[in-house]
C-alpha positions as CSV (number, residue, x, y, z in Angstrom):
1,X,-34.7,15.7,-48.2
2,X,-33.9,12.3,-47.7
3,X,-30.1,13.2,-48.4
4,X,-30.3,15.8,-45.5
5,X,-31.9,13.0,-43.1
6,X,-29.4,10.7,-43.9
7,X,-26.7,12.8,-43.2
8,X,-28.2,13.7,-39.7
9,X,-28.7,10.1,-39.1
10,X,-25.1,9.7,-39.9
11,X,-23.9,12.5,-38.0
12,X,-25.9,11.6,-35.2
13,X,-24.5,7.6,-35.0
14,X,-21.0,9.0,-35.0
15,X,-21.5,11.2,-32.4
16,X,-23.2,8.4,-30.4
17,X,-20.7,6.1,-31.1
18,X,-17.8,8.8,-29.8
19,X,-19.6,9.5,-27.0
20,X,-19.3,6.0,-25.7
21,X,-15.8,5.1,-27.1
22,X,-14.9,3.8,-23.1
23,X,-16.6,0.6,-21.6
24,X,-15.8,1.9,-17.9
25,X,-14.8,5.3,-16.5
26,X,-13.7,6.1,-13.3
27,X,-14.4,9.5,-12.4
28,X,-13.3,12.1,-9.6
29,X,-10.7,9.8,-7.9
30,X,-7.3,10.7,-6.3
31,X,-5.1,9.1,-8.6
32,X,-1.8,7.6,-7.7
33,X,0.4,5.9,-10.1
34,X,4.1,5.9,-9.1
35,X,5.6,4.7,-12.0
36,X,4.3,7.5,-13.9
37,X,4.6,9.9,-11.0
38,X,0.6,11.0,-10.4
39,X,-0.4,11.6,-7.4
40,X,-3.4,14.1,-8.1
41,X,-7.4,13.6,-9.1
42,X,-7.9,12.4,-12.3
43,X,-9.9,10.0,-14.5
44,X,-9.2,6.7,-15.8
45,X,-11.0,5.4,-19.0
46,X,-11.2,1.4,-19.6
47,X,-11.6,-0.1,-23.4
48,X,-11.7,-3.9,-23.4
49,X,-9.3,-4.4,-20.6
50,X,-6.9,-2.1,-20.9
51,X,-6.3,1.4,-19.8
52,X,-7.4,3.8,-22.5
53,X,-6.9,7.1,-20.7
54,X,-5.8,9.0,-17.8
55,X,-6.6,12.6,-17.7
56,X,-8.5,15.3,-15.8
57,X,-12.3,15.8,-16.8
58,X,-13.4,12.9,-19.2
59,X,-16.8,13.2,-19.9
60,X,-19.0,10.7,-18.3
61,X,-20.9,10.5,-21.7
62,X,-18.0,8.9,-23.4
63,X,-18.3,5.9,-21.4
64,X,-20.8,2.9,-21.2
65,X,-20.3,2.7,-17.5
66,X,-19.3,5.4,-14.8
67,X,-18.0,4.9,-11.2
68,X,-17.9,8.1,-9.2
69,X,-14.8,7.6,-7.3
70,X,-15.2,11.1,-5.3
71,X,-13.2,11.1,-1.9
72,X,-11.4,7.5,-2.8
73,X,-7.9,6.5,-3.9
74,X,-7.4,5.0,-7.3
75,X,-4.3,3.0,-7.8
76,X,-2.8,0.3,-9.9
77,X,-3.9,-3.4,-8.7
78,X,-1.9,-4.5,-5.9
79,X,0.9,-7.2,-6.1
80,X,1.2,-9.6,-3.3
81,X,4.7,-11.2,-3.4
82,X,4.5,-13.8,-1.1
83,X,1.5,-16.3,-1.1
84,X,0.5,-19.9,-1.1
85,X,-1.9,-20.7,-3.4
86,X,-1.3,-24.3,-5.0
87,X,-4.3,-25.4,-3.1
88,X,-5.4,-28.8,-3.6
89,X,-6.5,-32.1,-1.8
90,X,-3.5,-33.3,0.0
91,X,-3.3,-33.2,3.6
92,X,-1.1,-31.5,5.6
93,X,1.4,-30.0,2.8
94,X,1.4,-26.9,1.4
95,X,2.0,-28.3,-2.5
96,X,-1.3,-29.4,-4.1
97,X,-2.1,-29.4,-0.4
98,X,-4.7,-28.1,2.2
99,X,-2.4,-25.8,3.7
100,X,-2.7,-23.2,0.7
101,X,-5.7,-21.3,-0.4
102,X,-7.6,-20.5,-3.5
103,X,-6.5,-16.9,-4.5
104,X,-9.9,-15.6,-5.8
105,X,-11.1,-16.1,-2.2
106,X,-8.5,-13.7,-0.6
107,X,-7.2,-11.6,-3.2
108,X,-9.7,-8.9,-5.0
109,X,-11.3,-8.0,-1.5
110,X,-7.7,-6.5,-0.6
111,X,-7.4,-5.0,-3.8
112,X,-4.8,-7.5,-5.0
113,X,-4.7,-8.2,-8.8
114,X,-1.5,-10.0,-8.9
115,X,-0.4,-12.8,-6.1
116,X,3.3,-14.4,-6.6
117,X,3.4,-18.0,-5.2
118,X,6.4,-18.2,-3.1
119,X,8.0,-21.9,-4.2
120,X,5.2,-24.0,-3.5
121,X,5.9,-25.9,-6.3
122,X,9.1,-27.0,-8.1
123,X,10.0,-28.3,-11.9
124,X,8.4,-31.6,-11.1
125,X,4.8,-30.3,-10.0
126,X,4.7,-26.9,-11.8
127,X,2.8,-28.2,-14.5
128,X,-0.3,-29.8,-12.1
129,X,0.0,-26.3,-10.4
130,X,-0.5,-24.4,-13.6
131,X,-3.3,-26.5,-14.9
132,X,-5.1,-27.0,-11.5
133,X,-4.8,-23.3,-10.2
134,X,-3.1,-20.8,-12.2
135,X,-5.3,-21.4,-15.6
136,X,-8.4,-21.6,-13.5
137,X,-8.0,-18.6,-11.6
138,X,-8.8,-15.0,-12.1
139,X,-6.4,-13.6,-10.1
140,X,-3.3,-13.2,-12.0
141,X,-0.7,-15.8,-10.4
142,X,3.2,-15.6,-10.9
143,X,5.6,-17.8,-9.1
144,X,9.0,-18.5,-7.7
145,X,9.7,-22.0,-8.5
146,X,11.3,-24.1,-5.5
147,X,14.5,-25.1,-5.9
148,X,13.4,-28.4,-4.5
149,X,12.0,-30.6,-7.1
150,X,8.3,-31.0,-5.8
151,X,8.1,-27.8,-3.9
152,X,6.5,-27.6,-0.5
153,X,5.9,-31.2,0.0
154,X,7.5,-31.5,3.5
155,X,10.5,-33.2,5.0
156,X,12.5,-35.1,4.3
157,X,11.0,-34.9,0.8
158,X,11.8,-31.1,0.2
159,X,15.3,-31.5,2.0
160,X,16.3,-34.0,-0.7
161,X,19.5,-32.4,-2.0
162,X,19.8,-35.1,-5.0
163,X,16.6,-33.7,-6.1
164,X,17.8,-30.2,-6.2
165,X,18.4,-29.9,-10.0
166,X,19.4,-26.4,-11.0
167,X,19.4,-27.1,-14.9
168,X,15.7,-28.6,-14.6
169,X,14.7,-25.8,-12.5
170,X,16.2,-23.4,-15.2
171,X,14.7,-24.9,-17.5
172,X,11.2,-24.7,-16.5
173,X,11.2,-21.3,-15.7
174,X,12.5,-20.4,-19.6
175,X,9.5,-22.9,-20.3
176,X,7.2,-20.8,-18.5
177,X,8.6,-17.5,-18.7
178,X,5.5,-15.7,-18.7
179,X,4.6,-16.9,-15.2
180,X,7.7,-17.8,-13.1
181,X,9.5,-15.2,-12.3
182,X,12.1,-16.4,-9.9
183,X,13.8,-19.2,-8.1
184,X,13.1,-20.0,-4.1
185,X,15.3,-21.3,-1.5
186,X,13.8,-21.7,1.9
187,X,13.3,-24.9,3.9
188,X,16.3,-26.5,4.7
189,X,17.9,-27.6,8.0
190,X,21.2,-29.1,6.7
191,X,24.6,-27.3,7.0
192,X,25.2,-27.9,3.5
193,X,25.4,-24.6,1.1
194,X,24.2,-26.9,-1.9
195,X,20.8,-26.1,-1.9
196,X,21.5,-22.1,-1.7
197,X,24.0,-22.5,-4.4
198,X,21.9,-24.7,-6.7
199,X,19.2,-21.8,-6.1
200,X,21.8,-19.4,-7.2
201,X,23.1,-21.6,-10.2
202,X,19.1,-21.7,-11.4
203,X,18.8,-18.2,-11.0
204,X,22.0,-17.0,-12.8
205,X,21.1,-19.8,-15.7
206,X,17.4,-18.2,-15.9
207,X,18.2,-14.4,-15.4
208,X,15.8,-14.2,-12.7
209,X,15.9,-13.2,-8.8
210,X,16.1,-15.4,-6.0
211,X,13.5,-15.4,-3.4
212,X,15.4,-16.5,0.3
213,X,13.3,-17.6,3.0
214,X,14.0,-17.9,6.7
215,X,14.0,-21.5,7.3
216,X,17.5,-22.3,6.9
217,X,18.6,-22.5,10.7
218,X,22.4,-23.2,9.8
219,X,22.8,-20.5,7.5
220,X,23.4,-17.1,9.2
221,X,22.0,-14.1,8.0
222,X,25.2,-12.4,7.1
223,X,26.0,-15.3,5.1
224,X,23.3,-15.5,3.3
225,X,23.0,-11.8,2.6
226,X,26.7,-12.2,1.4
227,X,25.8,-14.5,-1.0
228,X,22.7,-12.7,-2.4
229,X,22.9,-11.1,-5.8
230,X,21.3,-7.3,-6.5
231,X,17.9,-8.0,-6.9
232,X,17.7,-10.9,-4.9
233,X,14.6,-11.1,-2.5
234,X,14.8,-12.1,1.3
235,X,11.6,-12.3,2.8
236,X,10.4,-12.7,6.8
237,X,12.4,-9.6,6.7
238,X,11.6,-8.4,10.3
239,X,11.0,-11.9,11.8
240,X,12.4,-12.6,15.4
241,X,13.3,-15.9,15.3
242,X,16.0,-18.4,16.7
243,X,17.0,-19.7,13.9
244,X,18.5,-17.0,12.4
245,X,19.6,-13.1,13.4
246,X,17.0,-10.8,13.4
247,X,17.7,-7.5,11.3
248,X,17.9,-5.6,14.2
249,X,20.2,-6.4,17.2
250,X,19.6,-6.3,21.1
251,X,20.2,-2.9,21.0
252,X,17.5,-2.0,18.6
253,X,19.8,-1.2,15.9
254,X,19.9,-2.5,12.5
255,X,22.7,-4.5,11.9
256,X,25.6,-2.9,9.6
257,X,25.7,-6.0,7.4
258,X,22.1,-5.7,6.7
259,X,22.5,-1.7,5.8
260,X,25.4,-3.1,3.6
261,X,22.9,-5.7,1.8
262,X,20.5,-3.2,1.0
263,X,23.3,-1.0,-0.5
264,X,24.1,-3.7,-2.6
265,X,20.9,-4.0,-4.0
266,X,19.2,-7.1,-2.2
267,X,15.6,-6.3,-1.5
268,X,13.5,-6.9,1.8
269,X,10.0,-8.2,1.5
270,X,7.8,-8.0,4.7
271,X,6.8,-11.7,4.3
272,X,4.2,-11.1,7.2
273,X,2.5,-14.6,7.6
274,X,1.5,-16.2,11.1
275,X,5.1,-15.9,12.4
276,X,7.1,-13.5,9.9
277,X,6.3,-9.7,11.4
278,X,7.5,-8.1,14.6
279,X,6.9,-4.6,15.8
280,X,10.0,-4.9,17.7
281,X,11.8,-5.4,14.3
282,X,9.7,-3.5,11.6
283,X,9.5,-0.5,13.5
284,X,13.5,0.4,14.4
285,X,14.0,-0.7,11.1
286,X,11.6,1.6,9.2
287,X,13.4,4.6,11.3
288,X,16.9,3.8,10.7
289,X,15.9,4.1,6.6
290,X,15.5,-0.1,6.5
291,X,11.8,-0.1,4.9
292,X,10.4,-2.9,3.3
293,X,10.8,-2.9,-0.5
294,X,7.0,-5.0,-0.7
295,X,4.4,-6.1,1.5
296,X,4.3,-9.7,1.0
297,X,1.6,-11.6,2.9
298,X,2.7,-14.8,3.1
299,X,-1.3,-15.6,2.4
300,X,-1.6,-19.4,3.7
301,X,-4.4,-21.3,5.5
302,X,-3.2,-19.8,9.2
303,X,-1.4,-16.3,8.4
304,X,-5.0,-15.3,6.9
305,X,-6.8,-15.9,10.4
306,X,-3.7,-14.6,12.7
307,X,-2.3,-10.9,12.9
308,X,-1.7,-10.9,9.3
309,X,-5.2,-10.8,8.0
310,X,-4.5,-9.9,4.4
311,X,-2.1,-7.4,2.5
312,X,-4.4,-4.1,3.1
313,X,-3.5,-4.9,6.6
314,X,-0.2,-4.7,6.3
315,X,-0.3,-1.9,4.3
316,X,-2.2,-0.2,7.2
317,X,0.4,-1.0,9.5
318,X,3.1,0.5,7.6
319,X,0.8,3.7,7.5
320,X,0.4,4.0,11.2
321,X,3.9,3.5,11.6
322,X,4.6,6.5,10.1
323,X,5.0,5.7,6.2
324,X,3.1,8.4,4.0
325,X,0.4,7.2,1.9
326,X,2.2,7.7,-1.8
327,X,4.9,5.5,-0.4
328,X,2.7,2.9,0.8
329,X,1.1,2.5,-2.5
330,X,4.6,2.7,-4.6
331,X,5.7,-0.3,-1.9
332,X,2.4,-2.3,-3.5
333,X,2.5,-1.7,-6.6
334,X,5.3,-0.1,-8.9
335,X,8.3,-1.5,-6.4
336,X,6.7,-5.2,-6.8
337,X,6.6,-5.1,-10.4
338,X,10.2,-3.6,-10.9
339,X,11.3,-6.5,-8.5
340,X,9.6,-9.1,-10.3
341,X,11.0,-7.7,-13.8
342,X,7.4,-7.2,-14.8
343,X,7.3,-4.0,-15.8
344,X,4.1,-4.3,-17.6
345,X,2.5,-4.6,-14.0
346,X,2.0,-2.0,-11.2
347,X,1.0,1.0,-13.2
348,X,-1.7,2.7,-14.9
349,X,-0.1,3.4,-18.0
350,X,-2.2,3.6,-21.0
351,X,-2.2,0.4,-22.9
352,X,-1.2,-1.8,-20.2
353,X,-3.7,-4.0,-18.3
354,X,-6.3,-2.5,-16.4
355,X,-5.6,-3.7,-12.9
356,X,-7.0,-1.4,-10.2
357,X,-7.7,-0.9,-6.7
358,X,-10.0,1.8,-5.5
359,X,-9.4,2.3,-1.9
360,X,-10.6,4.2,1.1
361,X,-8.9,5.5,4.0
362,X,-10.9,4.8,7.2
363,X,-10.2,7.0,10.1
364,X,-11.0,5.9,13.3
365,X,-9.5,4.1,16.4
366,X,-8.0,0.8,15.0
367,X,-5.4,-1.8,16.7
368,X,-2.6,-3.9,14.6
369,X,-1.3,-6.8,15.6
370,X,2.1,-8.8,14.8
371,X,3.4,-12.3,15.1
372,X,4.2,-12.1,18.5
373,X,0.6,-11.1,19.8
374,X,1.8,-7.4,20.7
375,X,-0.3,-4.5,19.3
376,X,-0.3,-0.6,18.2
377,X,-3.0,1.6,18.0
378,X,-3.9,3.4,14.8
379,X,-6.2,6.3,13.3
380,X,-6.3,5.1,9.7
381,X,-6.6,2.1,7.8
382,X,-7.2,1.2,4.3
383,X,-10.1,-0.5,2.9
384,X,-10.8,-1.8,-1.0
385,X,-13.9,-0.4,-2.0
386,X,-13.5,-1.6,-5.7
387,X,-11.4,-3.8,-7.5
388,X,-10.6,-4.0,-11.1
389,X,-9.1,-6.7,-13.1
390,X,-8.1,-6.9,-16.6
391,X,-11.2,-4.4,-17.2
392,X,-13.6,-6.2,-15.5
393,X,-15.0,-5.2,-11.5
394,X,-14.4,-8.1,-9.8
395,X,-15.1,-6.3,-6.0
396,X,-17.6,-3.7,-4.9
397,X,-17.9,-3.6,-1.5
398,X,-20.4,-0.9,-1.3
399,X,-22.1,-0.9,-4.8
400,X,-20.0,1.9,-6.5
401,X,-20.9,0.2,-9.8
402,X,-24.2,-0.8,-9.2
403,X,-27.6,0.5,-9.6
404,X,-29.5,2.0,-7.3
405,X,-32.7,0.0,-6.3
406,X,-36.0,2.0,-7.0
407,X,-38.7,-0.8,-5.7
408,X,-41.7,-2.1,-7.7
């Protein structure tokens, strides 16, 4: 009799362990995973911070916790390609200063699990950025390293060509190769091409892409694009400015050399910011085949309260400009991961880190604003319902993962 009871207890215990083999299960959502070509209703199971299974009808009894995502999109966590998050106490600057923002305050509520700092630091102060911000944040922070030795510390120091050292920059990239994903050039008002050439040199030495910002008033857009390599990224792509040509000419046509650069393999990031995105440039570009590769927000102290708002707002703009939902998700996830040469990110591949965005599409009457104060009306917008970073729920707008309160 004791033997029979022992066998039954063993079977019962084994079934219980099997029944809860997952830590978290997201059920009934519409999964969009561009890397793995999934665009259908699926369940996603998570164990020890990793994606353990993506399949139809995974039993709820197999997970310790279940989230019902009926009517919602389940996607990889979004990657914001252009941010400034080297926040610190120094006044009136971005590098270790108050112009940058703390990433955890803004990322998860927009479905963003990875941000890329756009050259706020250089090789001299990147260790401070790493110890004070990167190592202390839940958000995954990657970085483009500025060719200027101390990054964005304001003029004249950030324009000192003597402190733009390609070798030291490349060595820093190699030392922190798990974090630094490229080189940034973008704040220089001189006519000397040395800063641009040194950024290219550092990129070649470290085998990483270069991020080019528009704040280079004496370099023509055509010359910049001609110098850029396949895989290099230009940001603020749809800015209407006087310090360089816009991508669209006065007749509303995308300039031929811009299309040639795209054909060559140059990547175009939105880089919305406070001044970097105009419908007059973005809409004809989209209609003529120049869609952005990624949706960088240029998040910083000022842009978050301007027309930019957050990355989801940028995604919603493109949704209402005619981009289909799966394409929007691809640009926010897998496109970004590939451009950073980080194929471990931006997907729901089994075995990969469980960075997930659960998104609703709201319908109604909405207005979307560009950098010039111009508005378009739309009927749909994205809302972040639940964000998971490394298997942990870090944002839950409407209590999808919470217990129902039953009172006393």
